[in-house]
Residue, then its C-alpha position, 0 to 999 in steps of 0.5 A: m453597349f459593350t461586348d465581353y468578347p474581343m474580336l479574334r484577329r487572324i492571328f488567333i488564340f492557341a492552347l499551345t501557348f508556345l506555338f509560334a507566338t514570337y516577340s519581334y524584339q530588336v535582338y539582332a544587332q546587324q539585321r536591318q530593322p523592318l519598317g516601324a520596328e525600331t525601339k526606344p533605346y534602353t527603355l522597356v515596359y512591363k506588366l505586373k501579375q498583381q496590382p501593387e498595394n497603394g500604387r507602389v512597387s514594393d515587392a522585394p524580388l521585383q525591387a532587387a531586379l529593378q536595382k540590378i538592371g539599373a532601373k531609372a525613371t520607373k513610372r506607372k504608364f497610366p496612373d489614372a486608368a479606370v475601368q468604365p462602369l458600364s463594362r461587362r467584361a469579367t477580366a479587364p486588361e488592367i493597364a494600371r499594372i503597366f510600368e515604364l522604365n529606363y535600364s542600364s546601357e551596360i546590359g542588353f534588353e534580353k538580360a533586363r527582360n530575364v531579370l524582371m521575369a525571374s522575379g516571378l511578379v511580372e507578366y511580360v516585358e517588352p521594348l517600346y516600339e517607335r512606330v512611323p506614319f504610313h504615307q508616301p510622297n505626294d505624286p507629282a501628277a497629283d495636281s490640286t486642280l486635277t485631284t478632286q474628291y473622287y472618293l466621296k462619290l466612290i464610297s457613296a458619301y453624298q447619299a449617306w449625308g442625305v441621311e446622316k451628317g454626324d453628331t458634333n459630340v461624336i469625336i474622332g481622336i486623330l493621333d498623328t504628326g501634328f496639325r495646322l489647326t489654323h487651316q480654314d477647313l480645320k479650325a472650326k472642327v477642333k474639339r476644344n477643352y473649354n475646361d482648361l483654357i490656356d493660362g498656365k494652369d491645369n484647370d480641369g485637374d487631368g494632369y495636362i496643363d492647358n490641353y485646350e486644343g489637344w496635346d503633344f504626347a511626343d514632346s509633352d506639351n500642349n502644342p500639337f502643331d506639326d513641326t516634325r520631319f514628316n511634313g504635314h502628314g497629320t494635317n493631310v489625315a485630318g482633312v480627309a476625315v473632318a474638313a469642314a463641309n458646306n462652307s463654300t471653301g476648299m473641300a468636305g471631310v467625309g465626317y461632315n459635322i464630325k469634329f476631331m481631337p488633335l493629338k500629336v504623337f511624333t516628336s519634333t525634337s531629338s529628345g522626344g519619343f513616340g507617344g502613340y499608345e499613351a495618346i490612345v489611352y488619353a483619347a479613350n478616357k476623354g470620350c473619343s468615339v473613334i480613334n484614327l491611327s495612320w501609322g504603325g510598323e512590324g512587330y507584335s507587342k502584348y503591351e500595345q494589344d493591352i492598350i487597344n483592348y482597354a480603349v475598345l473593350e473598356r472605353n468603347a472606342v472604335i480604333v481604325a488603323s492603316g494597313g501599310n504601304t509596303a508591297g507584300n503579305i505583311n502584318f503591320y501593327p496596330a492595324s493587325y491587332d485584335n479589335v482594330i479596323s485594318v484598312g487597306g488601300t485601293d485606287a479610283s477603280d477599286i484596284k489595290h495599288s502595287t506598293y500597298t500591303h495585303s494581308y488576311n488581317i485587313d478588314l476592308t479597303a478605302p480609296s488612298r491614291n490621289v486623295y484630295t485633302t488639306s495641306h500643311a503648306s498654308d491655311s488655305a492649301y490643299g493637295g493630293a496625298n497617297g497611302t493607306s494613311f489616308a484610307s484610314p481617316l476616311v474609314a474613321a469618318c465613316a465609323a463616326l457617322v455610323r456611331s451617330r446613326y446607330p448609337e446603340l452599337n458598341a465599338r466591336q459592332v460598329i467595326e463589323h457593321l462597316r466591314v459587312s456593308s462594304d462592296d465586293i472588289y474581288t470581281i476585278a481581275q487585278n485584285q484576284p491575286y489578293l483574294e480575301m487579303l483585302g478584307k471584305g471589300r471597299v467601304n460603302l458609306k451609304r450602305a453602312i448608314k442606310q442598310q439594316g439587318l446586317k449579319s456578322t458572325r466571327c470566330t473568337k477562338f481557334e484552338i488546336v486540341g492537345s499540348y503540341a504543335p502538330p507535326a507532319g503526318a499528324t491528325a489535328h483537331i480544332k475547337a472553335d468558339f463563335i459570336n454573332f455581332l449583329a442581326p440574328t442568324s437562322a441556319l448558319e453553317v461554317t465550313l473549314s477549308s485550306p488551299s495548302p496541298y499538305i492539309t486535308v480537312t477531314k471534318n470540315k463543317v459545323t451547323l450553328g443554326a440560330i444565334g441571337t445578337m451578341a450571343s456566343i457559341s462554344a465548342g465545349s469539349q468536342p472538336t469542331f474541325t479535324f485536319e490531317i498534315a501530310e508526311n512531306a509537309p515542309a518545316n514551319h509550314q504556314v497554313v491558311f485556314r478559311l472559315g466560310y460562313k453561310d446563312g441565306s444571303y449572308d456570305d462571309f469568310q475569315n482566314f487564319v494563318l498558323k504554322v505546322n510541323p515546327d522545327f523545335i519540340t519540347l520534351d515535357v514528360n517529366n519534371l524537366k521540360v526542355t525545348l530542342n530545335s533542329k539546329g542544335n540549340l537548347g531551350y529556345n529556337g535560337f534567339k526566338f524566345g517566343e518559340g520554346d519553353g526554355v528549360t524549366y523544372k517542376g514548373s519553375n520560371p525558365m532557367l536557361f537563357e541560351g544553350g546548345l552544341i559546339v563541335a570544334a576541330s581547331n580554334n578557327r574551325v568551329s561549328d555551332n548555332l550559338r551567339s557570336k556577335m551579340w544576339e546573333n546566332d552563328g548559324d553553322f548548323i543546317p537541318t538535314s531533317i527536323t525534330k520529330r517526337h516519338l512516344n513510348t519507344p523501346l528506349a524511352t517514354q519520349e524521344v526527339r530525333h533530328v539530323m543536322h550538318d554544318n556549312h563545311n562545303t560553303p565558301n568562306e565558312l570555316n566549319v568543321g565538316v560534320q553531320v550530327k544526329q541528335i537523339a534526346y531521351a526522357w522518362n517518366t518512371t520513378g527515379h528518372q524524372d529529373y533529367i534528359v539524355l542528349e546523344y550526338h552521333i557525330k559523323n566526319t563528312s570531311t576528307e581528313t582524319f580528325e586526330k582529336l575532335h572536341a564536342g560539348l554543350f554550352a549553357d548560359w544559365d539564369v537560375g533566379e536572378y542571373y547575376l546571383n549564380a555560381a558554376n562548379w565542377d564535380s569530378e567524381t560524377q563528371l558533372g558541371y552545375v550551376h546554382h543560385v548563391s542564396a535563394k532556395l532554387p533548383y540546381v541545374g547541370i550537365k553531365l558527360l555520359s559517354d566514355k570520353n576525355p572530359s573537359y569543363y570550363a566555367i565562365d564569368n560572362i562579364g569576365a573575372q580577374d583570373d580569366d580573360l574570357t568574356i562572352e557577354d559582348n560576343f562569343t568568338s570561335e577562338e573562345k569556344y575552342k578554348t572552353l573545349s580543348n583544355g580539359i578540366a580548365r576552369k572549375t568555378a565561376g561566380t564569386a561567393y556573392g554570385n555572378n552572371v555565369s555560363h559553362v561548357v561541358g565537353a569531351a574529346v573524340n580521338k581519330l575520327a576518320p572520314g565517314e566514321t561516326k562516334i557518339v558523345a552523350f550528356a545528361l541535362l539535369a535538375a534537382d532541389n539541391l546538390s546532393g539530389l543533383k549528384a544522385n540524378a547524375l548517377a541515375a542518368q549514367q546508370k540508365y544510359t549505360s543500360f541501353r548503350t552497352s554493346q552486345l556481348p559477343v559469342a564465346l568461341a572454342d576452336t582448332a587451328c593449324a600449327d604455324k598458320d594464321v587464324t582469324w577470329v570473326p566474333q558473332g554478335g556484333t560488327k565491331f569489337n575490341f580485342y584483348a589479351d586478358q579478360q580484365k581488358t588491361t592489354p588491348l590487341g586491336s579493334g575492328p570486326s575481326y582479329t588475326l593470331k599470327e603463326l599459332k604455336s600452341k593453344t591460345t586464348i584471347y578476348a573480344a568485347g563488343a564495341d558497336s555502341v557507346f560502352e564496351s561489353a564484357a570480354v568473352p574468350g576465344t580459345f584456339s587449340l592446335s588441330m590434331t592429325p587425323v587417322a584414316d581407316f575403314e572396314v567391311q563385314g562379310d564377303i563381297f559379291a558382284g551385283t550385291p551392295v556392300t557397305f564400307i564402315n569408316k573408322s577414321k579419327n580426328a577427321s572432318s572430310w573424306r574421299w573414297d577412290f576405287d574402281s575407276v569411278q569418280p571419288f565419293m565424299e560420303k563418310d560411310l559408303t555403300y557400293t555395288f561392284e558389277k564384276p568379281g575381282n580384287y579392288e584397291i580402295t583408298l580413303t583420304v581424310t582431312d582434319r576440320q582446319s585442313c591442316s593435314e591430309v592422311s590416306v589408307t589403301k586396302v584391297v578387297e575381293v569381290k566374288a562372283a554371284n552365287p545362284t544357289a544363294i537364292p532359293n529356287a522356290l522364291a525365284g520361281q514364285l516371284q513375277v516382276y512386271p512391267n520391266p522396263t517400267t515408267g513408274l509402277l512396278h508390280l511384285k506378284l508372289d504365288n506362294n499360297g499365302a505362305r508369306q505374310k509380310l510385304p517385301e523390302v525393295a532396295l535399288t542400286d544404280m550403276v555407280g553403286k548408289t542404293v536407295r530403298v523404296p516404299v512398298a504397298g499392297n500385301a505379300d502376294a500382290a505388292v506394288t512400288d512407285l519408281s517414278d521419282l528415280a532417274a531413268g537407267v538400269y538398276l539392280a533390285r534386291i527384293s527380300y521376303d523374310g530374309v530371303s532375297v532375290v535380285k532382279r535387273i530392272v530398267i526404268m524409262k521416262p515417258 
């Protein structure tokens, strides 16, 4: 019975295909290799997208690619691979589409990969990993007389054997270092091929001559004897699983009656290689019900996962693998692949050993310390062994017994049956730090054999909704699919949680209810769960998500690990899709080619192998994150803030922003000393869909002024076949571009947008006769500086027949002072042809100029003093360039202001805004000589003491005034109203000043103040008017006894003792009026009260309560 669904490992399926699915290629030449991650030199595997007809690779693009990389010994890995007739999977992993080849030692793996991928016919290209056994040296204390088979009792094997001893037709394929098949406890347990006796002929026609007792896939012979450097590892492993039981000799393997197929996968010679995955296919095709893999290493491989899927899903083989012996939370492979039982290690007390691996990918544990087993030393030797290598065959034997007991279960169901029947070991204090990272528990063979009705539901797809990896501050939705492998559920609930302090799960539960055996539930279009990411989440934060399953007594869990807030982002709003990271790289996150989309145009294959920013002050002071030594990033730039995407901003449809700085203050680092803010812009509007703008704000963080600083973009383009590319420079558009010399593929290029001195250098990566610069081996600081600092130095690369080319487009920044920032900007472009590329370059320039032209200053017309300095501080910006003419041909200076010295005559200068990349137009500032003021005033009529009088100012060309008289403080009003208390002659002086205070002029006049004339006040009005209360604290009442002869309200004006007059409002009517004086200061006032032009003056005293 087979399932259509591969189990989803804790490394799960994402809709965002770029989201952290990284290849672990051997690309860092100087980096220490992780355990088991070494690769076979100059060898790769690739998988075709389409099955070639008649088994031949005949497609022309692929043939050309194979020729270019110097492919030799190209062969189909599994020519006889066949899909099992009973398979119900809609799409099987067609391993017949996988090929292996050797490529030229003159090119690196990544170049070989890119050439093959550029053919458009290849699904993936990967190196071949050389995995290693997971064993530890025998403990000196593990004396064979002391290390009995304690593990049989611990896993309840004796009770299980009472029910099931195993079917001899259930075979375990043990793929290991080789075996001592003559050992007294192994010789009767070998599955022999009686259809191919040893006679030098391939009697059964399976392609293997005399494979009577297994096969050596490492050295390609029929002798699986262990003569490798691993010293009996395979014999140890085999004994745990299948040593003969009940024969009064030695020991009993957990599998009791189960037999094994001995397959050697580690080489005995220097010319051999690792043959683990070829052996998996062989074992599956030969009918092995269980396959044991006590080896592995770090580094994920699609090829290896394809082989696993074939064996499990197509051939119904249970695969068991050891989880690793390296302390730490590490994913070892093949244990961590989908559809594999990953086995961790514990001791006799069910405690995880300190040196063993823990991981959310581990399914269960088994005893792996002092494991008593068969030894390679002699045919009757035994000994103790340590490591998860020996936990794995113990579980493999349990799987074989379960398959014997329950033949109706398919491979995936057997895996789940073993997992959920294990014993919980998290109640042990020493295991608490590894909660849920040791699988479900320690294997229990009795429960696995005897217990029925077990339940196991697993999530088979855990998918982030949307196109992007969720950044900090985002709300993310998850869609999840589930399958129930074993007994039906009735009221199943699944709850999502996370221990991360940066994650808040806001929708955390789904009720799945009743699910039948092998039935599945899909989330459909609605999200299953929702979570929020904190604004302060770290970059590339790894988040553990836990699914908790609950259905009555069934209690289970499943953990997923994903990254949020990535430090790389893809602009994808238009035809040009470009990934940028937080360290100045373009296309990919450095050499992590699984992180990013590269640079694609209208859905093309990625066209940029490597690209990014270079900043250089000299040939030994260069900052970048590009290659230095082969496949090593320079690592000069460090993120200050990581990339953030902004949508529908005032300037663009998409923006990506980040800030980085170099290692200038780090000892032994010869960097420039800059901080760079990068802003990338993309638009989806017509006419602007074929380019993005890359803007770099470069700040000098050093203590020195850079007289000339160089900044530019490097790009190693691979348009189609990378060796058929050519690079050119177009001076009219300041555009460097690359194209394929023969195929109709996109043109790509970089254009300088900012108004700086351009530089260009076209590079033949492997060198040319006219140039000594090569970058295929490395790209030194001296070479980087050379490409930037020589102007338009080398305009072309690639012959008429094409070559592997790169180019650098740059600009020179003059005089960058400490703390100063200047902007350099480029456009990254693509088009279907050269004319289209040039048109896009012009469109990019027009767009960038439109929003990076400085604000227009405010024009000015002003006066100034003759022979004095005058300073213009324009409005409308903070930085300006000043010119003598509006055409800006004669510069005067730059800054926030400009000073004209000793102005002699009317002068006009011009200011242009310089706050942004481009200057604004120039506007005039005209300064005329200030005119000398004329002082004059007059007064109309006679002046009487006690009566206010107004002096009318008749001055000209004046902007300030000062009145001096009557021994009082000066008055600064233009027109003055004053009340003289006493009669007499008074000298009045008016001093005036022009607006620029260039001149001060005075005029003095004498005025006569006459005594008050009582007859001027009609006796009738004085006798009729009563004013009270006086003194007053606020309200002043005016009562007029005139028999209604006067109809209008009186007008009231009060003058204080310094002559200041104020009119106050009056309410009521002519006979009884009132005014409120509470707002006036306390003191003595002369109140002029007028009725119909007739006035009377009263002395009023205002008091404050």
